[in-house]
N, C-alpha and C positions, 0 to 999 in steps of 0.2 A: 452315636449312630442309633437310629430307631430300631427297636427290637423286632426280629423277624416274626415273632408270634403275633404281634399286633396286626399284621397284614395277612396272616393265615388263620384268622379267627373263624369259628363255625358260622355258616351262613354266607360265606363268600361265594360269588357266582362261579360255577365250574366252567371249564372250557366248553363242554357240550351246551350248557345253558347260554353261555355267551354267544356261541355260534347261532343258536336258534333265535336269540333276541335280536341279533344284528342281521339276520338273513334278509330282511325286507328293507334294510337301509340302502338307498341308492348310491351307486358308485360313480364318481366322476370319470367319464371316459374321454372327454375331449378338453383340451386346455386352450389357453389364449395364444399359444405360440403360432407363428405363421407356418402353414403347411407348405412343404416343398412339392412341386410338380414331379411326377414320376420320372420325367426325363431330365430334371434339373440336377446338376452335380452337387453333391455334398462334399465339401472340402474339409479334410481332417488334419489336425495338428497332433504330433506325438511329443509328449513331455516325459522323458525317461527312456533312453535308447539302449537298454540292456537286452538280455535274452527274452524276458517276458514282454517288453515293449515291442520288440520285433515280431514276436509270435502273435500278440494281440492285434497289432497293426495289419499283419498278413491276413488274419482271420476277418478283420473288419473290411478290408479292401476286397476280399473275396466273397463277403456275405451277401452283396447286392450289387447290381450294376450302377454306374454313374456315381462312384465314390472314388476319390483320389486323395493322395497324401500331399499336402501343400507346405508343411513346415515341420521342423524337427528341433528339439532342444534337449541338451543333456549337460550335466556338470563337466563331463570329460569329453574332449574332442575325439579321442580314439574310440570311445563307445559310439559316438554319433556316426563317425565315418564307417565303422564296421557294420552298424545297423543299416545305414544307407546302402552300402554295397549288397548286403544280404536281401534287403527289400527290393532292390532293382533286379536281382536274380530271380526272386520269387514272384513278383507282381508286375515287373516291367514298366510299361507306359503309365501305370496308375500312380507312379511316383513322380510328382511334379515339383519336387523340392529343388531349389536353386541355392547357390552359395549365399544369396541374400536372405534366404529363409531357413538358414541353419544358425542355431544360437548355442553358445557354450558358456558355462559359468553358473554361479548360484542364482543369477537372475535370468537364466535362459528361458524359463517359463514365461516371463514377461514378454520376451520377443515373440514367442509362439502365439501368445494370446493377442498381441497387437497385429498379428498377420491376418490375412483374409481367410479365416477358417470358421467353420460352422460347428464342428464337433472336435473335442480334444480327448485324447487318450492319456490318462494319468498313470504312468507306470514307473515313476521314480521310486527310490527307496521309501518304504511306508511312512517313515517319520515326516516326510515332506507332503504327504497327501492332503492333510487338512488345509495348509496354506495354499496349495495349488488349486484345490477345489474351490475355496473361498474366492480366489482371484479369478478363476474361470467363470463362476456364476456372476460375479461382479461385472465381468466383461461380456456377459450375455451369451456364453457358449454352452451347447449341450455337452455332457460329460459321460465318458466311460471311465471308471476308476477301478483299478485292481484292488483286491483284498490284500491285507487288511487295510482299513481306511484311516487308521490312527494307531499310535503305540501307547497312548496314555489317556486318562479321562478328559483332560483339558482339550486334547485334540479331537476326541469324540464329540464333545459339545460344539466345537467349531464346525464339524461335519454336519451335525444335526441342524444347526442354525443356517448353514449354507443350503442344505437340502430344503428347508422351509422357504428360503428365499427363492430357490429354483422353482418351487411349486407356484409361488406367486407370479413369477416371470413366465411360466409356461415352458420351462426348460426340462429336458429329459435328463435323468441320471440313471445309469445302469452300473451295478456293482459286479465284480468278477467272481461271484459265488455261482459258477456255471452249473454245478450239479443240481441246482433248482430247475434247470431246463432239461435234465435227463428224463426221458419219457418213462423209464421203468420206476424211477424214484417219484416222479409226479403221480403216477398211478398208485404207488404204495401210500403216499400221503393222502390222496383222495380217499382211499379205503380206510386209513386210520381216522381221518377227520369225519368220515361217514359212519363210524361206529363199528366197523367190521371186527375189531378186536376189543370192543367195549371201551370203558374209560381207562386211560393210562394210569398205571399204578407204580411203574418203575422202569428202569432202563440201564443200559451200559453203552459206553462209547470208547472204543479202543483204537489207537493208532500207534503201533510199535514198528520202528524201522531203523535204518542205518544212520550214521552220524553225519552224513553230508560231507564226508571227508574230502571228496574230490571237487567240491563246489568252490568257485571263486579262486583268487590268486593263492598259490600255495606258500609263497614267501613274500615278504615285504621288500620292495625295491628301495635302494639306499636313498634315492631322492624324494621319496614320498614323505610328506609330513604326517603327524599323528592323525590329523583330520582326513587327509587323503587315504591313508591306509585303512582307517575305520570305515569310511564310506565305500571304498572298493571291496572291503571284506564285510559289508554291512550285515549280512545274515547273522553273524555271530555277536552282534552288539545289541543289547536290549533297546537302547535309545533309537536305533535305526530300524530294527525289525520287530520289536515287541516280544522277542524270544519265540521259539518255534511253536509254542502253543497258540500264539497269536498269528504269526506269519503263515503257518501251514495248516495247523489243525483247526483253524476257523472253518474250513470246509465241513468238518465232522460236527462241530458244535453248532454250526448254522443249521444242519439237518435236525438236530435235537430241538432247537428253538422252533423250527418249522413244525415239527410233530406236535409240540405243545401250544403252538400259536402264541408263544410268549417267551420272553427272556426269563432267566431264573430269578427267584426271590433273593437268594443268598448262596454262598458257597464256602466250603472249608477244604483246605488242601495242604499238601506238603510236596516238596520236590528237592532236587539237588543236582550236583555235578560230580559224578563219581568216575566217569570214563573220559570226559574231556579234560584230561590232565597230561602230565608228562612233558616230553621235549617239545611237543607241538602246542603247548598251552597258549602261545602267542597267537596262533591261528584260531583258537577257539573263542577268543573274545571274553565275554562275561556271561554268556547264556547257560542255562541248565541243560542237562541231558535226560532228565526224567521228571514227569509231573504226575500227581495223582490228586484228583479233585472230586469231592461230592457236591453236586449242584442240587439245590432244593428248588423245585418248581411249584407253581400254585397248586393248592390242594394237598400239601405235604408229600409230594411225589419226589422221590430222590433218584438221581441219575449219577452213576459212577463213571468218571472219565479217567483213563490212564493213557498217557502218551510218553513215548521214549524215542530217543535218537542215539542209539548205541550200536556200533558195528558188531558183527558176529553174534547177533541175538535173533530170536524168533521174530518174524514179521507178521503183523495182523492189522487189518484196516476195515472195521465194520461197526455197525450200530445194532443194538437189539432193544426193542421196546416191548414192554409187558403190559397187557391190558386185562381187564376183568374177564374177557371172553376169548383171549388168544394172545398171540405174539406176532411181532414183525421183525424180520431180519433185513438189514439194508446195507449194501456196500456199493461201490462205484460200478460194479459189473452186474449185479443181480439183486433181486429182492425176493423174499419168501414171506407172504402174509398167511398166517395159519390161524384163522378164526373159525367162523361157521363153516367155511370150506377153505381148502389150501390152494393158494395161488402162487405160482412161481413165474417170475418175469426176468428176462435178460435185457441188458442194455441194448437199445436200438442202434440203427446205423447212423442216425442223426447225431452230429457232433455238437454237444451243448456249448462248447467254447466258440463255435461259429454262430450258433443259433442266438446267443445273447446279443451279438452285434446285429444280426438280421432283424431281431425284434426291435432294437433301438432305432435302426434306420427306418423301418416301417413306421414306427411311432412318430419319428421326426417328419416323414413325408406326409403323414395323414393328420398331423397336428394333434396326436393323441397323447394323453397324459401317461407318462411312464417314469416314476420316480422311486427308485429303490434305496435312496440315500439313508433314510432313518433305519430301515430294516437291516442293511449291512452294517450300519454304525452300531446297532444293538448287538448284532452277532460279534462284531469286533470287541465291544465292551464286555461281552460274556467271557471272551478269552482273556481279556486284560484283568478282569476281576479274579479269574482263576489264577493267573500268574501272580497277582498281588497277594492273594491268600497264601500261595505256596512260598513266595519270597519271604513272607513275614511270619507265617504260622498262625495267622489270625483269620477269624470268620469275617467275610466281607459281604456287606448288604447292598443289594442292587440300587435302592433309592439313594443311599449314601454315595456310592461310587459314581452314579450318574449325575448327582446334583451338587455334591459337596467336596469330593476329593480334589485336592489341589496338585496332584501329581502331574508334573510337567517335565519331560525328559530332554527338553531342548538344551543344546550346548550354550555356553556363554556368548558365542559369536559364530557367524557363518563365514569363516575365512580359513584358508589353508595355513596351518601352523600347529603349535602345541595344543594337545587336547588330552587331558588326563583320562585314563580308563576308569570308569566307575568300578568299585570293588564288587565281587560277586555277592549276591544277596545271601544272607544266612538266616533261616527260619528261627524265630525267637530272639533275634538280635536286630535284624533290619526293621525299620520303623514303617508303619502304615501311614501314608501321607494322603 
């Protein structure tokens, strides 16, 4: 791996200098995609019919008029039918799905993409996101995809390549990092990027919470194969979720990347599994319950991240950034920017989880370029490199993990049957791939 010091050499352009140098660069505002008339219906396909898929689809159908759901696909028929029932209750006549446009199985996404849809919502288990995105862009569909967008570096590279292809085709991609649309956080970032607290010199990122013990099936059904059990209990398996630093805490680390206008240069961390043990160990899969990572950003700026998922412990969920002239506190409910003057802002009434869909629908209708694929891929990779460092106890370099790491968590085959659980990672013993 290339040494970190080589890219942090004196004379490297700072974030402030980069912003000034690029301020006059024109931004592409319109793409070659065909614009939709305001009254023309946008037909949506849902791939991944769990709770998040039902939630995102509800928000999408309510975000703008003349949007309807035309097709649905999921690995499990019970998931699909439950989602279909709930969507009919929530949005009624906007659900135009028929028995012929319901698809079940590992290839369900192919059926949705072959249907008459314009926009697809990708909310299957994160492991499947890269292949679903690639297929959707090949099929010429606009895409909303939930975070995270991959669980390993090989998957991230697939997402980046598909995002570049979408740009060439004039297709929109929106990622589910909805806090980027929260008005109070947007203003905080405008102030940080505008120099209100000076140049960033350090920061903290904390998300401490419970163990998700009530999430998913509590026990394995006798008829479920290893593959079915792991996918139904996907959150607790690294190959499916990326571990909780990737699946959930991407929201927090995405805000840190936003503040720096850059992914990190490298990271070093440790973590483990101290509470996810005991009689329920089968429920907990092979993910950790605590992570601690030091991320190094351009300019030798260090940000400390600590994340936990342990019941009966203190809860905390916020970010602090330190500048040469002040500080900024950011959480999902409020921000405090304490620079030349103190500014306190609370979360507005606008729901960012709905606004992300409204923005995409407007971009589709107006033929405007909107492609968040690479950005959300980089935030996903930030969490993956943090996990890789903690799993192995090694320093991980951004350029290496982006371009050279061969880590691919895919199973030997996509079929119901036996599937050995990978052992829990042990720092100092697990190998960096």
